[in-house]
C-alpha positions in Angstrom: 158.5 32.0 201.1 158.5 34.8 203.7 160.3 33.7 206.9 160.2 37.2 208.4 158.9 37.3 212.0 155.5 39.0 212.3 154.1 40.1 215.7 150.4 39.8 214.5 151.0 36.2 213.4 152.7 35.3 216.7 149.7 36.7 218.6 147.3 34.6 216.5 149.5 31.5 217.1 149.5 32.3 220.9 145.8 32.6 220.9 145.5 29.1 219.5 147.9 27.8 222.2 145.8 29.0 225.2 146.0 25.5 226.8 149.8 25.8 226.9 149.6 29.4 228.3 147.1 28.2 230.9 149.5 25.3 231.8 152.4 27.7 232.4 150.1 29.9 234.6 148.8 27.0 236.6 152.2 25.4 237.0 153.6 28.7 238.3 150.7 29.2 240.7 151.1 25.6 242.0 154.8 26.3 242.6 154.1 29.6 244.3 151.4 27.9 246.5 153.9 25.1 247.4 156.6 27.7 248.3 154.1 29.4 250.6 153.7 26.2 252.5 157.4 25.2 252.5 158.6 28.5 253.7 157.1 29.5 257.1 154.7 32.4 256.8 155.5 35.7 258.6 152.9 37.5 260.7 153.0 41.2 261.4 151.5 42.6 264.7 151.0 46.3 265.1 150.4 48.5 268.2 150.1 52.3 268.3 151.4 55.1 270.5 150.2 58.6 270.6 153.0 61.2 270.7 152.3 64.9 271.3 154.5 68.0 271.9 153.7 71.2 273.6 154.0 73.8 270.8 153.6 76.7 273.3 157.1 76.1 274.6 159.5 78.9 273.5 162.9 78.0 272.1 165.2 79.7 269.6 164.5 76.9 267.1 161.4 75.1 268.3 161.1 72.8 265.2 164.7 71.6 265.5 164.2 71.1 269.3 161.0 69.1 268.6 162.5 67.0 265.9 165.5 66.2 268.1 163.1 64.9 270.8 161.3 62.8 268.1 164.6 61.2 267.1 165.6 60.7 270.7 162.2 59.0 271.4 162.7 56.7 268.5 166.2 55.8 269.8 164.8 55.0 273.3 162.0 52.7 271.9 164.5 50.7 269.9 167.3 50.9 272.5 169.1 47.8 273.8 167.8 48.4 277.3 164.2 48.3 276.2 164.7 45.2 274.1 166.5 43.3 276.8 163.7 44.0 279.3 161.2 43.0 276.6 163.0 39.8 276.1 163.2 39.1 279.9 159.4 39.3 280.1 158.8 37.2 277.0 161.1 34.5 278.3 159.1 34.4 281.6 156.0 33.6 279.5 157.4 31.5 276.7 160.5 29.4 276.6 160.8 29.9 272.8 162.4 33.3 273.5 165.3 31.8 275.5 167.4 31.3 272.4 166.7 34.8 271.0 169.2 37.6 271.7 168.4 41.3 271.9 170.3 41.9 268.7 168.1 39.2 266.9 165.0 40.7 268.5 165.9 44.1 267.1 165.6 42.7 263.6 162.0 41.7 264.2 160.7 45.1 265.4 160.4 48.5 263.8 158.9 51.9 264.6 157.1 53.9 261.9 156.5 57.6 262.4 156.6 60.9 260.5 156.0 63.5 263.2 153.8 63.9 266.3 150.6 61.9 266.3 150.3 58.1 265.9 153.5 56.1 266.1 153.2 52.5 264.8 155.1 49.8 266.6 155.5 46.7 264.3 156.7 43.3 265.2 157.1 40.3 262.9 157.2 36.6 263.8 156.4 33.2 262.3 153.5 32.6 264.7 150.7 35.1 265.1 150.5 34.7 268.9 154.2 35.3 269.4 154.0 38.4 267.1 151.2 39.8 269.2 153.0 39.0 272.5 156.2 40.6 271.2 154.6 43.9 270.1 152.4 44.2 273.2 155.3 43.4 275.6 157.6 45.8 273.7 155.0 48.5 273.8 154.5 48.1 277.6 158.2 48.2 278.3 158.7 51.2 276.1 155.9 53.1 277.7 157.3 52.4 281.2 160.8 53.5 280.2 159.5 56.7 278.5 157.2 57.5 281.4 160.1 57.2 283.8 162.3 59.3 281.5 159.6 62.1 281.2 159.2 62.2 285.0 163.0 62.7 285.3 162.8 65.3 282.6 160.4 67.3 284.7 162.8 67.1 287.6 165.7 68.0 285.4 163.8 71.1 284.2 163.1 72.2 287.8 166.8 71.8 288.6 167.7 73.7 285.5 165.3 76.5 286.5 167.1 76.7 289.9 170.4 76.8 288.1 169.2 79.7 286.0 167.9 81.5 289.0 171.2 81.1 290.9 173.1 82.3 287.9 171.0 85.4 287.5 171.3 86.1 291.3 175.1 85.7 290.9 175.1 88.4 288.2 173.0 90.7 290.3 175.3 90.3 293.3 178.4 90.9 291.1 176.9 94.1 289.7 176.0 95.2 293.3 179.5 94.6 294.5 180.9 96.5 291.5 178.6 99.4 292.2 179.5 99.4 296.0 183.2 99.3 295.1 182.9 102.3 292.8 180.9 104.3 295.3 183.4 103.5 298.1 186.2 104.8 295.9 184.2 107.9 295.1 183.6 108.6 298.8 187.2 107.8 299.8 188.5 110.3 297.2 186.0 112.9 298.2 186.8 112.4 301.9 190.5 112.9 301.2 190.1 116.0 299.1 187.7 117.6 301.6 190.4 117.7 304.3 191.9 120.8 302.6 188.7 122.8 303.1 187.3 124.6 306.2 185.0 122.1 308.0 182.7 125.0 309.3 182.0 126.4 305.9 178.7 125.4 304.1 179.2 122.7 301.5 178.9 123.9 297.9 175.5 123.1 296.3 177.2 121.2 293.5 179.1 119.0 296.0 175.8 118.4 297.9 174.1 117.0 294.7 177.2 114.9 293.9 177.0 113.2 297.3 173.3 112.8 296.9 173.7 111.1 293.6 176.1 108.6 295.1 173.7 108.1 298.1 170.9 107.4 295.6 172.9 104.6 294.0 173.3 103.0 297.5 169.6 103.4 298.1 168.9 101.5 294.9 170.9 98.6 296.2 169.2 97.9 299.6 166.7 99.3 302.1 169.5 100.0 304.5 171.0 102.2 301.7 167.8 104.1 301.4 167.9 104.8 305.2 171.5 106.1 304.8 170.4 108.4 302.0 167.7 109.9 304.2 170.4 110.8 306.7 172.3 113.0 304.2 172.7 116.5 305.7 170.4 119.2 304.4 171.7 121.5 301.7 173.7 124.4 303.2 175.0 122.3 306.1 178.7 122.7 307.1 181.3 120.5 305.5 182.0 118.7 308.8 178.4 117.3 308.8 178.9 115.8 305.4 182.3 114.4 306.4 180.7 112.6 309.3 177.9 111.3 307.0 180.5 110.1 304.4 182.4 108.2 307.2 179.1 106.4 308.1 178.6 105.6 304.4 182.1 104.1 304.1 181.4 102.0 307.2 178.1 100.8 305.7 179.8 99.9 302.4 182.7 98.0 304.2 180.0 96.0 306.0 178.0 95.3 302.9 180.9 94.1 300.7 181.9 91.0 302.7 178.2 90.0 303.0 177.8 90.3 299.3 181.0 88.3 298.7 179.7 85.5 301.0 176.4 85.5 299.1 178.3 85.3 295.8 180.3 82.4 297.0 177.1 80.6 298.2 175.3 81.2 294.9 178.3 80.0 292.9 178.3 76.8 294.9 174.6 76.4 294.5 174.8 77.0 290.7 177.7 74.5 290.3 175.8 71.9 292.3 172.6 72.5 290.4 174.4 72.3 287.1 175.9 68.9 288.0 172.6 67.6 289.2 171.0 68.8 286.0 173.6 66.9 283.9 173.0 63.7 286.0 169.2 64.0 285.9 169.2 64.8 282.2 171.2 61.6 281.6 168.6 59.7 283.6 165.8 61.4 281.5 167.6 60.1 278.4 167.6 63.7 277.0 163.9 63.9 276.6 161.9 67.1 277.3 159.1 67.7 279.8 157.2 69.2 276.9 156.8 65.7 275.3 153.8 63.4 276.0 153.6 59.7 275.0 150.4 57.8 275.7 148.9 54.4 274.6 146.1 54.5 272.2 142.7 53.0 273.1 142.9 49.8 270.9 141.9 46.7 272.8 144.6 44.4 271.3 147.4 44.5 268.8 146.3 43.7 265.2 148.0 40.7 263.5 148.1 40.2 259.8 150.1 37.8 257.6 152.8 39.4 255.6 152.5 36.9 252.7 149.1 35.4 251.7 149.0 32.0 249.9 146.7 33.5 247.2 149.2 36.3 246.7 152.1 33.9 246.4 150.1 31.7 244.0 149.3 34.8 241.8 152.9 35.8 241.8 153.9 32.3 240.8 151.4 32.3 238.0 152.7 35.6 236.7 156.2 34.3 236.7 155.0 31.3 234.7 153.5 33.6 232.1 156.7 35.5 231.9 158.6 32.3 231.4 156.2 31.4 228.5 156.7 34.9 227.0 160.4 34.5 227.1 160.3 31.1 225.4 157.8 32.5 222.9 160.1 35.4 222.0 163.3 33.3 222.1 162.2 30.4 219.8 161.9 32.5 216.6 165.3 34.1 217.2 166.8 30.6 217.6 165.2 29.4 214.4 166.5 32.3 212.4 170.0 31.8 213.8 169.9 28.1 212.7 
């Protein structure tokens, strides 16, 4: 007698036992159906936001900058401040939410996104009406907070532009002061060395052009400097005329340097103030960029769907019943051989 297990024979035996197989499937389906009624169903409500980014903005790493803004936007939408304000509005409409904390609420909401475009705000609750109220209120609060942050981001950008302008002006004033100081030193040295020469003798042509080059540098710095250059004695004039002109140039420079120093101090104060204001405003803007745009989509109401359908649960239970039958079917021959 051959007691060896044969798969083909077992299949034929199972085919003749279809009532038993059907029993296991139906029993599993009934259990799954009962579980779906015993455990409260979960409903998922979904609302959408449209997020866009100005790709024409110029940055050293525009993709990194954009991705950072996307991450920051995700943080704001799920922030504790947004959830607390959402909870306050929900409590005003439904007493059910009084016993829910913002930490517990955070476990019921989620944001799904990949890049710019449509962002899905999803909320889950055991009642479809509450799920819809939750996602719609959350969306409204998030839009208000983001809109306020973006307005402050625009103000922060304007303050930053003023800071950059003040910083550039500081550099220009510093360069102007450096140039005036160098020219003053050149004129002072020339005036000292010229005392050794006869004041009635015509100035050497080379010296004339040297003084003219220094005068041209003054003319590049201001309109008053241009007028001073035009007063330079004509070529071939006596040394004394040049000495008088150099004295006037030194007086002009000594007058301009304190004015430039005062301008530099004012610009430094303006730049420091603008930088601190930018830091404060950027904090209020939650780090978002003015190049970001967040809008609500045109859907009339949030969509609500059950996460777990009774039919699906029954089908899963039936499949588990079939798996149980297969396990028993495979285990019995092995137990018989062992005996």
